[in-house]
C-alpha positions as CSV (number, residue, x, y, z in Angstrom):
1,M,119.7,111.4,145.7
2,L,116.5,109.4,146.0
3,S,115.2,111.6,148.8
4,I,115.7,114.7,146.6
5,L,113.8,113.0,143.7
6,K,111.0,112.1,146.1
7,K,110.9,115.6,147.5
8,Y,110.6,117.2,144.1
9,R,108.7,114.5,142.2
10,I,105.6,116.6,141.8
11,Y,107.6,119.5,140.4
12,I,109.6,117.2,138.1
13,G,106.3,115.6,136.9
14,V,104.8,119.0,136.1
15,V,107.9,120.1,134.2
16,L,108.0,116.9,132.3
17,I,104.3,117.1,131.3
18,F,104.7,120.8,130.3
19,S,107.7,119.9,128.2
20,I,105.9,117.2,126.4
21,I,102.9,119.5,125.6
22,T,105.2,122.2,124.5
23,L,107.1,119.9,122.1
24,Y,103.8,118.6,120.7
25,L,102.5,122.1,120.1
26,F,105.8,123.1,118.5
27,Y,105.8,120.1,116.3
28,S,102.2,120.6,115.3
29,A,102.9,124.2,114.4
30,L,105.9,123.3,112.2
31,K,104.2,120.3,110.6
32,P,102.9,121.3,107.1
33,S,99.1,121.1,106.8
34,K,97.7,118.7,104.2
35,T,96.6,120.2,100.9
36,L,95.4,118.8,97.6
37,P,96.5,120.2,94.3
38,I,93.9,121.5,91.8
39,Y,94.7,120.0,88.4
40,N,94.4,121.8,85.1
41,P,94.9,120.3,81.6
42,S,98.4,121.7,81.4
43,D,99.4,119.8,84.5
44,V,98.5,116.4,83.1
45,N,100.3,113.9,80.8
46,P,99.3,115.2,77.3
47,E,98.5,111.7,76.2
48,L,95.5,111.8,78.5
49,V,94.3,115.3,77.4
50,D,92.6,116.5,74.2
51,S,94.9,118.7,72.2
52,T,92.3,121.5,72.2
53,V,92.5,122.0,76.0
54,Q,96.2,121.1,76.7
55,Y,97.1,124.8,77.0
56,I,94.6,125.6,79.9
57,S,96.5,126.2,83.1
58,K,93.8,127.5,85.5
59,Y,90.0,127.5,86.2
60,H,89.4,124.0,84.7
61,T,86.2,122.4,85.9
62,I,84.2,119.3,84.8
63,A,81.7,120.2,82.0
64,D,78.0,119.6,82.1
65,F,77.0,116.1,81.1
66,S,74.0,113.8,80.5
67,F,74.2,110.0,80.4
68,V,72.0,107.0,81.3
69,N,72.7,104.8,84.2
70,Q,72.3,101.1,85.0
71,N,68.6,101.7,85.8
72,G,67.8,103.6,82.7
73,K,67.7,106.9,84.6
74,T,69.2,110.1,83.1
75,I,72.2,111.2,85.2
76,T,73.5,114.8,84.9
77,Q,75.9,117.1,86.7
78,K,72.9,118.1,88.8
79,N,73.0,114.6,90.5
80,Y,76.5,115.4,91.6
81,E,76.1,119.0,92.5
82,G,78.0,119.9,95.7
83,K,79.3,116.4,96.0
84,V,82.8,115.0,96.2
85,Y,83.0,112.1,93.7
86,V,85.3,109.6,92.0
87,A,85.1,109.1,88.3
88,D,86.5,106.3,86.2
89,F,86.3,104.7,82.7
90,F,85.7,101.0,82.1
91,F,83.8,98.4,80.0
92,T,81.9,95.4,81.3
93,T,83.6,92.8,79.1
94,C,87.1,94.0,80.0
95,G,89.2,91.1,81.3
96,S,92.4,92.9,82.1
97,I,92.4,95.8,84.7
98,C,88.7,96.4,85.0
99,P,87.8,93.7,87.4
100,K,90.5,94.8,89.8
101,M,89.6,98.4,89.4
102,T,85.9,97.7,90.0
103,T,86.7,95.5,93.1
104,N,88.8,98.4,94.5
105,L,86.0,100.9,93.8
106,V,83.7,98.6,95.7
107,D,86.1,99.1,98.7
108,V,85.8,102.9,98.2
109,Q,82.0,102.4,98.1
110,K,82.1,100.6,101.5
111,A,84.2,103.5,102.9
112,I,81.8,106.2,101.8
113,K,78.4,104.5,101.8
114,N,77.2,106.4,104.9
115,N,78.6,109.7,103.8
116,P,76.0,111.6,101.8
117,K,78.6,114.1,100.5
118,V,80.3,111.5,98.3
119,M,79.3,109.5,95.2
120,L,80.9,107.4,92.4
121,L,80.6,107.7,88.6
122,S,81.8,105.0,86.1
123,H,81.6,105.6,82.4
124,T,81.8,102.8,79.8
125,V,84.2,103.4,76.9
126,F,82.2,100.9,74.8
127,P,78.7,102.3,74.8
128,E,77.9,100.4,71.6
129,T,77.9,97.2,73.6
130,D,77.4,98.3,77.2
131,S,73.6,98.7,77.1
132,V,71.5,99.5,80.2
133,P,70.9,95.8,80.8
134,A,74.6,95.0,80.5
135,L,75.4,97.8,83.1
136,K,72.6,96.5,85.4
137,A,74.0,93.0,85.3
138,Y,77.5,94.3,86.0
139,A,76.2,96.5,88.9
140,Q,74.4,93.6,90.5
141,K,77.5,91.4,90.1
142,Y,79.6,93.9,92.1
143,G,77.0,95.1,94.6
144,V,76.7,98.6,93.3
145,I,74.5,100.7,95.5
146,D,71.9,102.6,93.5
147,G,71.9,106.3,94.1
148,K,75.5,106.1,95.4
149,W,77.3,104.7,92.3
150,N,76.2,105.3,88.7
151,L,77.4,103.2,85.9
152,V,76.7,105.3,82.8
153,T,76.4,104.9,79.0
154,G,75.5,107.3,76.2
155,D,76.8,108.9,73.0
156,K,80.3,107.8,72.4
157,K,81.4,111.3,71.3
158,E,80.1,112.8,74.5
159,I,81.9,110.2,76.6
160,Y,85.1,110.7,74.7
161,T,84.8,114.5,75.2
162,M,84.2,114.1,78.9
163,A,87.1,111.6,79.3
164,R,89.7,113.8,77.5
165,K,88.5,117.3,78.0
166,S,87.0,117.2,81.5
167,Y,88.5,114.3,83.5
168,L,91.9,114.3,81.6
169,A,92.1,110.5,82.1
170,V,91.9,108.5,78.8
171,K,94.3,107.8,76.0
172,L,93.5,107.9,72.3
173,G,92.5,104.6,70.6
174,K,93.0,103.7,67.0
175,P,93.4,106.7,64.8
176,E,91.2,105.3,62.1
177,Q,88.3,104.9,64.5
178,L,86.5,108.1,65.4
179,Y,86.3,108.8,69.1
180,D,88.1,105.6,69.9
181,M,89.7,105.6,73.4
182,V,91.6,103.4,75.7
183,H,90.7,103.6,79.3
184,T,93.5,103.8,81.9
185,E,93.8,102.7,85.5
186,N,93.0,106.2,86.7
187,F,90.4,107.0,89.3
188,V,89.8,110.8,89.2
189,L,88.8,112.7,92.4
190,V,86.5,115.6,91.8
191,D,85.6,118.2,94.5
192,Q,82.5,120.0,95.4
193,K,83.3,122.8,92.9
194,R,83.8,120.3,90.0
195,R,87.6,120.6,90.1
196,V,90.0,117.7,89.5
197,R,91.9,117.2,92.8
198,G,93.7,113.9,92.3
199,F,94.5,110.9,90.1
200,Y,94.9,107.4,91.6
201,D,96.0,104.0,90.2
202,G,92.8,102.0,90.5
203,T,94.7,98.7,90.6
204,K,96.8,99.5,93.7
205,K,95.6,99.1,97.2
206,E,97.9,101.8,98.5
207,D,96.4,104.3,96.1
208,I,92.9,103.3,97.1
209,Q,93.8,104.0,100.7
210,R,95.2,107.4,99.7
211,L,92.0,108.1,97.7
212,I,89.8,107.4,100.7
213,E,91.9,109.6,102.9
214,D,91.7,112.5,100.4
215,I,88.0,112.1,100.0
216,N,87.6,112.4,103.8
217,W,89.9,115.4,103.8
218,L,87.8,117.2,101.1
219,C,84.6,116.5,103.1
220,E,86.1,117.9,106.3
221,N,87.7,120.9,104.7
222,E,84.9,121.9,102.2
223,K,84.5,125.4,103.8
224,N,88.1,126.2,103.3
225,E,88.2,124.9,99.7
């Protein structure tokens, strides 16, 4: 028996390698390719979406915007043109989920700091107290990289409109307070065409890892998107 195996060992080896390659190719062909959904207002929890756009089921994109960042610079959609970016909502004096969310977004910044295709955008939900100096101090505290990550403030109505009509990510605040809003733990992934491609719990490490993977996937597959 051993002599037969020795005699045909090259043949057996070739057949074994060929079988492994065939099985791998077969598995690769059957394995579903990764995709990311394109979210529209009708796909999202109505609590996070303004009632005027909840019916929209296709072609939703992020609207034009103009805010001021931590350096007093005006930031518009032009700064994010053709970029993949992550948007969120916070306020500098938040003592609950914001510190954890910001720390996790710092991890995202580390992962994408050398990728010119990706940026970050954080909006304060309390623009009346989060002035440019307050945002600057917060940015310095967390090591925000200028030009990569903008912390923005501006007109509260405009921030409210972006939060609930574009990013589909913020709950209503007190009914008696006009344009009041309660930020959530959501990080929102936006693609190169200003479409919403994912929501991630900014307090969970596993969601942060998934976010980083999805960012990389969008960058690698931009021509097919």
